C-alpha positions, 0 to 999 in steps of 0.5 A: 378363317379358312374352313378347308384347304384344297389342293390345285393342279394345273393341268391342260384339257386339250391338247393345245388347250390353256393350262387350267387348275383343277380341285385335286383332293378336298381335305373334308373327305379324309377320315379320321379314325382314332388316335393311335401312339407310335408303332400302334394300329387297328386290325379290321374285321374278319370278311368270314368267319370261317375258310371258305371251301375251294372247288374239288378241281382245285383241291385236287391240282393242289394234292397233286403239287403238295408232293413238291412242298414241305411237310407244313404245306402237305398239311394244310392242304390235305386240310383244306376244306373243298366243295364236293358237291362242286366239282368246278 
């Protein structure tokens, strides 16, 4: 009875050396999650609970560039949280 299956790959460890077999992947290390139906997926947890403030210099650069963007992007750039204490 085979408890696990490994994949072997032939490779050379030295330029003039002989071909040797090496383990590439051990199937025991594959993490399996819950069984999902086709076209279903699980979203990862949020990394942050709120938007991260950007530096004031970056905020000012975006304010300069927003004149080249559509109205929706301009509103987004206006509402970005910025860190007034951190100029860079």
